[in-house]
MOPAC internal coordinates of N, CA, C and O (Angstrom, degrees):
PM7 1SCF
backbone

  N    0.0000 0     0.00 0     0.00 0    0    0    0
  C    1.4122 1     0.00 0     0.00 0    1    0    0
  C    1.5064 1   106.60 1     0.00 0    2    1    0
  O    1.2310 1   119.93 1   -35.12 1    3    2    1
  N    1.3241 1   117.75 1   144.88 1    3    2    1
  C    1.5663 1   121.04 1  -178.97 1    5    3    2
  C    1.5736 1   105.47 1   -87.95 1    6    5    3
  O    1.2310 1   123.57 1     0.77 1    7    6    5
  N    1.2836 1   110.75 1  -179.23 1    7    6    5
  C    1.4114 1   122.11 1  -179.97 1    9    7    6
  C    1.5776 1   108.45 1  -127.17 1   10    9    7
  O    1.2310 1   120.68 1    -3.05 1   11   10    9
  N    1.3968 1   116.31 1   176.95 1   11   10    9
  C    1.3934 1   117.61 1  -172.52 1   13   11   10
  C    1.5470 1   111.42 1   -70.84 1   14   13   11
  O    1.2310 1   117.85 1   176.19 1   15   14   13
  N    1.2986 1   121.70 1    -3.81 1   15   14   13
  C    1.4585 1   124.77 1   175.66 1   17   15   14
  C    1.5722 1   113.86 1   -81.04 1   18   17   15
  O    1.2310 1   122.60 1   164.61 1   19   18   17
  N    1.3437 1   112.62 1   -15.39 1   19   18   17
  C    1.4311 1   114.42 1  -179.88 1   21   19   18
  C    1.4445 1   111.71 1  -148.71 1   22   21   19
  O    1.2310 1   119.68 1    -1.52 1   23   22   21
  N    1.3556 1   118.21 1   178.48 1   23   22   21
  C    1.4190 1   120.71 1  -177.26 1   25   23   22
  C    1.5711 1   110.98 1   -66.21 1   26   25   23
  O    1.2310 1   121.07 1   -34.75 1   27   26   25
  N    1.2718 1   115.55 1   145.25 1   27   26   25
  C    1.4327 1   118.45 1   174.98 1   29   27   26
  C    1.5160 1   109.66 1   -90.09 1   30   29   27
  O    1.2310 1   120.74 1   -38.96 1   31   30   29
  N    1.3788 1   116.19 1   141.04 1   31   30   29
  C    1.5089 1   115.53 1  -178.78 1   33   31   30
  C    1.4943 1   114.15 1   -59.11 1   34   33   31
  O    1.2310 1   120.89 1   -41.27 1   35   34   33
  N    1.3323 1   115.90 1   138.73 1   35   34   33
  C    1.4248 1   121.89 1   170.42 1   37   35   34
  C    1.5292 1   107.06 1  -133.31 1   38   37   35
  O    1.2310 1   120.82 1   -25.33 1   39   38   37
  N    1.3297 1   116.03 1   154.67 1   39   38   37
  C    1.4197 1   121.25 1   174.27 1   41   39   38
  C    1.5832 1   111.06 1   -51.78 1   42   41   39
  O    1.2310 1   122.19 1   -33.70 1   43   42   41
  N    1.2874 1   113.40 1   146.30 1   43   42   41
  C    1.5212 1   117.03 1  -179.55 1   45   43   42
  C    1.4460 1   108.49 1   -57.90 1   46   45   43
  O    1.2310 1   119.66 1   -44.46 1   47   46   45
  N    1.4361 1   118.26 1   135.54 1   47   46   45
  C    1.3789 1   125.44 1  -179.05 1   49   47   46
  C    1.5471 1   118.57 1    81.19 1   50   49   47
  O    1.2310 1   121.56 1   175.70 1   51   50   49
  N    1.3157 1   114.63 1    -4.30 1   51   50   49
  C    1.4342 1   117.24 1  -177.91 1   53   51   50
  C    1.5276 1   110.68 1   -88.98 1   54   53   51
  O    1.2310 1   118.97 1   -34.97 1   55   54   53
  N    1.3338 1   119.57 1   145.03 1   55   54   53
  C    1.4650 1   122.73 1  -179.46 1   57   55   54
  C    1.5846 1   108.10 1   -68.35 1   58   57   55
  O    1.2310 1   123.80 1   -26.40 1   59   58   57
  N    1.3401 1   110.31 1   153.60 1   59   58   57
  C    1.4950 1   116.94 1  -177.35 1   61   59   58
  C    1.6150 1   106.55 1   -77.98 1   62   61   59
  O    1.2310 1   120.39 1   -15.46 1   63   62   61
  N    1.2724 1   116.85 1   164.54 1   63   62   61
  C    1.4620 1   122.13 1  -178.72 1   65   63   62
  C    1.5306 1   117.99 1  -107.80 1   66   65   63
  O    1.2310 1   122.77 1   156.33 1   67   66   65
  N    1.4472 1   112.30 1   -23.67 1   67   66   65
  C    1.4498 1   117.41 1  -174.38 1   69   67   66
  C    1.5782 1   114.82 1  -109.77 1   70   69   67
  O    1.2310 1   119.98 1   171.13 1   71   70   69
  N    1.3228 1   117.65 1    -8.87 1   71   70   69
  C    1.5214 1   123.35 1  -179.09 1   73   71   70
  C    1.5065 1   109.22 1    67.80 1   74   73   71
  O    1.2310 1   119.24 1  -143.59 1   75   74   73
  N    1.3175 1   119.05 1    36.41 1   75   74   73
  C    1.5109 1   121.20 1   175.05 1   77   75   74
  C    1.5743 1   112.77 1   -96.80 1   78   77   75
  O    1.2310 1   120.03 1   174.22 1   79   78   77
  N    1.2165 1   117.54 1    -5.78 1   79   78   77
  C    1.4947 1   123.50 1  -173.36 1   81   79   78
  C    1.4882 1   105.61 1  -107.47 1   82   81   79
  O    1.2310 1   120.26 1   -55.42 1   83   82   81
  N    1.2890 1   117.11 1   124.58 1   83   82   81
  C    1.5386 1   124.47 1   178.51 1   85   83   82
  C    1.4648 1   109.08 1  -122.39 1   86   85   83
  O    1.2310 1   121.91 1   -18.29 1   87   86   85
  N    1.3312 1   113.95 1   161.71 1   87   86   85
  C    1.4829 1   123.58 1   179.18 1   89   87   86
  C    1.4594 1   105.78 1  -142.08 1   90   89   87
  O    1.2310 1   121.72 1   -18.48 1   91   90   89
  N    1.3857 1   114.31 1   161.52 1   91   90   89
  C    1.4403 1   118.51 1   171.72 1   93   91   90
  C    1.4203 1   111.68 1  -111.31 1   94   93   91
  O    1.2310 1   119.35 1   -47.76 1   95   94   93
  N    1.3126 1   118.84 1   132.24 1   95   94   93
  C    1.5132 1   124.59 1  -175.07 1   97   95   94
  C    1.5065 1   105.54 1  -134.87 1   98   97   95
  O    1.2310 1   120.82 1   -65.75 1   99   98   97
  N    1.3453 1   116.04 1   114.25 1   99   98   97
  C    1.4262 1   124.08 1  -179.33 1  101   99   98
  C    1.5655 1   108.58 1    55.13 1  102  101   99
  O    1.2310 1   118.63 1  -137.79 1  103  102  101
  N    1.3335 1   120.22 1    42.21 1  103  102  101
  C    1.4259 1   121.29 1   179.45 1  105  103  102
  C    1.5031 1   118.34 1    81.73 1  106  105  103
  O    1.2310 1   122.84 1   176.82 1  107  106  105
  N    1.3128 1   112.16 1    -3.18 1  107  106  105
  C    1.5597 1   116.97 1  -175.84 1  109  107  106
  C    1.5766 1   107.97 1  -104.40 1  110  109  107
  O    1.2310 1   120.76 1   -51.80 1  111  110  109
  N    1.2452 1   116.14 1   128.20 1  111  110  109
  C    1.4847 1   120.23 1   174.11 1  113  111  110
  C    1.5931 1   107.92 1   -83.82 1  114  113  111
  O    1.2310 1   122.00 1   -48.20 1  115  114  113
  N    1.2677 1   113.78 1   131.80 1  115  114  113
  C    1.4451 1   119.54 1   177.45 1  117  115  114
  C    1.5507 1   112.31 1  -157.01 1  118  117  115
  O    1.2310 1   122.08 1   -29.20 1  119  118  117
  N    1.3119 1   113.62 1   150.80 1  119  118  117
  C    1.4833 1   115.68 1  -179.70 1  121  119  118
  C    1.5473 1   112.43 1   -60.46 1  122  121  119
  O    1.2310 1   122.23 1   -31.99 1  123  122  121
  N    1.3515 1   113.34 1   148.01 1  123  122  121
  C    1.4659 1   117.44 1   170.09 1  125  123  122
  C    1.5045 1   108.61 1   -64.61 1  126  125  123
  O    1.2310 1   118.34 1   -16.08 1  127  126  125
  N    1.3246 1   120.77 1   163.92 1  127  126  125
  C    1.4874 1   121.05 1  -177.18 1  129  127  126
  C    1.5428 1   108.96 1   -52.87 1  130  129  127
  O    1.2310 1   120.04 1   -35.16 1  131  130  129
  N    1.3537 1   117.54 1   144.84 1  131  130  129
  C    1.4522 1   126.51 1  -173.61 1  133  131  130
  C    1.5519 1   107.44 1  -120.91 1  134  133  131
  O    1.2310 1   121.28 1   -46.30 1  135  134  133
  N    1.2304 1   115.16 1   133.70 1  135  134  133
  C    1.5308 1   122.99 1   178.67 1  137  135  134
  C    1.5078 1   103.88 1   -77.47 1  138  137  135
  O    1.2310 1   119.48 1   -50.17 1  139  138  137
  N    1.2959 1   118.61 1   129.83 1  139  138  137
  C    1.4741 1   127.49 1   173.33 1  141  139  138
  C    1.5756 1   108.37 1    41.56 1  142  141  139
  O    1.2310 1   121.18 1  -111.30 1  143  142  141
  N    1.3733 1   115.35 1    68.70 1  143  142  141
  C    1.4325 1   121.86 1  -174.92 1  145  143  142
  C    1.5946 1   111.57 1   -60.09 1  146  145  143
  O    1.2310 1   119.05 1   152.78 1  147  146  145
  N    1.3205 1   119.41 1   -27.22 1  147  146  145
  C    1.4447 1   125.31 1  -177.75 1  149  147  146
  C    1.5997 1   108.90 1   -59.49 1  150  149  147
  O    1.2310 1   123.63 1   145.68 1  151  150  149
  N    1.3547 1   110.64 1   -34.32 1  151  150  149
  C    1.4998 1   116.16 1  -175.22 1  153  151  150
  C    1.5247 1   114.30 1  -103.30 1  154  153  151
  O    1.2310 1   121.83 1  -169.37 1  155  154  153
  N    1.3983 1   114.10 1    10.63 1  155  154  153
  C    1.5276 1   115.93 1  -176.74 1  157  155  154
  C    1.4963 1   114.12 1   -66.02 1  158  157  155
  O    1.2310 1   119.78 1   140.12 1  159  158  157
  N    1.3727 1   118.03 1   -39.88 1  159  158  157
  C    1.4788 1   114.28 1  -179.99 1  161  159  158
  C    1.4811 1   112.29 1   -66.06 1  162  161  159
  O    1.2310 1   117.43 1   151.12 1  163  162  161
  N    1.2467 1   122.49 1   -28.88 1  163  162  161
  C    1.4974 1   127.38 1   176.90 1  165  163  162
  C    1.5033 1   107.69 1   -64.24 1  166  165  163
  O    1.2310 1   121.33 1   134.39 1  167  166  165
  N    1.4119 1   115.06 1   -45.61 1  167  166  165
  C    1.5019 1   116.82 1   179.65 1  169  167  166
  C    1.4480 1   110.07 1   -66.06 1  170  169  167
  O    1.2310 1   119.31 1   138.85 1  171  170  169
  N    1.4224 1   118.92 1   -41.15 1  171  170  169
  C    1.4793 1   122.76 1  -179.57 1  173  171  170
  C    1.4888 1   108.62 1   -58.41 1  174  173  171
  O    1.2310 1   119.55 1   131.99 1  175  174  173
  N    1.3688 1   118.46 1   -48.01 1  175  174  173
  C    1.4516 1   120.92 1  -175.15 1  177  175  174
  C    1.4940 1   110.15 1   -64.53 1  178  177  175
  O    1.2310 1   119.16 1   146.48 1  179  178  177
  N    1.2928 1   119.20 1   -33.52 1  179  178  177
  C    1.4310 1   124.05 1  -179.12 1  181  179  178
  C    1.6080 1   111.09 1   -60.92 1  182  181  179
  O    1.2310 1   120.82 1   151.75 1  183  182  181
  N    1.3739 1   116.04 1   -28.25 1  183  182  181
  C    1.3882 1   116.48 1  -176.35 1  185  183  182
  C    1.6039 1   111.36 1  -115.16 1  186  185  183
  O    1.2310 1   122.57 1  -159.16 1  187  186  185
  N    1.3121 1   112.68 1    20.84 1  187  186  185
  C    1.3846 1   121.80 1   175.38 1  189  187  186
  C    1.5691 1   118.74 1    86.51 1  190  189  187
  O    1.2310 1   118.94 1  -176.39 1  191  190  189
  N    1.2699 1   119.63 1     3.61 1  191  190  189
  C    1.5049 1   124.90 1  -179.05 1  193  191  190
  C    1.4423 1   110.54 1   -78.46 1  194  193  191
  O    1.2310 1   119.36 1   -31.28 1  195  194  193
  N    1.3188 1   118.83 1   148.72 1  195  194  193
  C    1.4511 1   123.73 1   172.71 1  197  195  194
  C    1.5770 1   109.71 1   -68.30 1  198  197  195
  O    1.2310 1   121.43 1    -9.13 1  199  198  197
  N    1.3947 1   114.87 1   170.87 1  199  198  197
  C    1.4967 1   112.41 1   176.08 1  201  199  198
  C    1.5470 1   109.37 1   -67.38 1  202  201  199
  O    1.2310 1   121.21 1   -24.89 1  203  202  201
  N    1.2791 1   115.28 1   155.11 1  203  202  201
  C    1.4179 1   122.42 1  -172.40 1  205  203  202
  C    1.5206 1   112.09 1   -63.04 1  206  205  203
  O    1.2310 1   117.36 1   146.69 1  207  206  205
  N    1.3024 1   122.64 1   -33.31 1  207  206  205
  C    1.4178 1   126.06 1  -177.59 1  209  207  206
  C    1.5603 1   110.42 1   -56.67 1  210  209  207
  O    1.2310 1   119.66 1   137.62 1  211  210  209
  N    1.3352 1   118.25 1   -42.38 1  211  210  209
  C    1.3810 1   120.66 1   176.05 1  213  211  210
  C    1.5045 1   117.04 1   -67.03 1  214  213  211
  O    1.2310 1   122.44 1   140.76 1  215  214  213
  N    1.3624 1   112.93 1   -39.24 1  215  214  213
  C    1.4600 1   121.91 1  -179.80 1  217  215  214
  C    1.5559 1   108.70 1   -68.62 1  218  217  215
  O    1.2310 1   122.45 1   139.36 1  219  218  217
  N    1.2926 1   112.91 1   -40.64 1  219  218  217
  C    1.5503 1   120.92 1   176.74 1  221  219  218
  C    1.5487 1   109.23 1   -59.87 1  222  221  219
  O    1.2310 1   120.05 1   133.22 1  223  222  221
  N    1.2942 1   117.51 1   -46.78 1  223  222  221
  C    1.4538 1   120.11 1  -174.51 1  225  223  222
  C    1.5775 1   110.72 1   -64.60 1  226  225  223
  O    1.2310 1   120.33 1   140.86 1  227  226  225
  N    1.2594 1   116.98 1   -39.14 1  227  226  225
  C    1.4535 1   123.51 1   175.21 1  229  227  226
  C    1.5504 1   111.64 1   -65.51 1  230  229  227
  O    1.2310 1   121.67 1   139.29 1  231  230  229
  N    1.2760 1   114.41 1   -40.71 1  231  230  229
  C    1.5064 1   117.47 1  -178.54 1  233  231  230
  C    1.5669 1   105.80 1   -65.99 1  234  233  231
  O    1.2310 1   119.20 1   140.94 1  235  234  233
  N    1.2376 1   119.13 1   -39.06 1  235  234  233
  C    1.4713 1   122.66 1  -177.81 1  237  235  234
  C    1.5140 1   113.17 1   -73.39 1  238  237  235
  O    1.2310 1   121.74 1   160.48 1  239  238  237
  N    1.3146 1   114.27 1   -19.52 1  239  238  237
  C    1.5134 1   121.71 1   177.18 1  241  239  238
  C    1.4899 1   108.96 1   -89.73 1  242  241  239
  O    1.2310 1   119.77 1   174.47 1  243  242  241
  N    1.3745 1   118.05 1    -5.53 1  243  242  241
  C    1.4264 1   117.79 1  -179.07 1  245  243  242
  C    1.4896 1   118.29 1    88.01 1  246  245  243
  O    1.2310 1   119.44 1  -163.40 1  247  246  245
  N    1.3579 1   118.68 1    16.60 1  247  246  245
  C    1.3608 1   122.80 1  -172.46 1  249  247  246
  C    1.5245 1   111.97 1  -106.36 1  250  249  247
  O    1.2310 1   120.10 1   180.00 1  251  250  249

C-alpha cells in the first residue's frame, strides 16, 4: 500500500481517488481521471490531505 507522499495503487485502468497523479497532454498539465470527483476533497480530508484546489495550484506552479 502507498502513503500520502505518493500515489496509492489502483487496479490498471481505474481512475485515481485522491487527485495526486497528473499527466501532460498537448503541453497542458492536468490530473489523471478521478473517481467521483465531487467527493474527492472529502476523501482527501479523511487521509489528512489538503483540498485539491491548493494541491492543483502548486502542481501548476511547478512545486
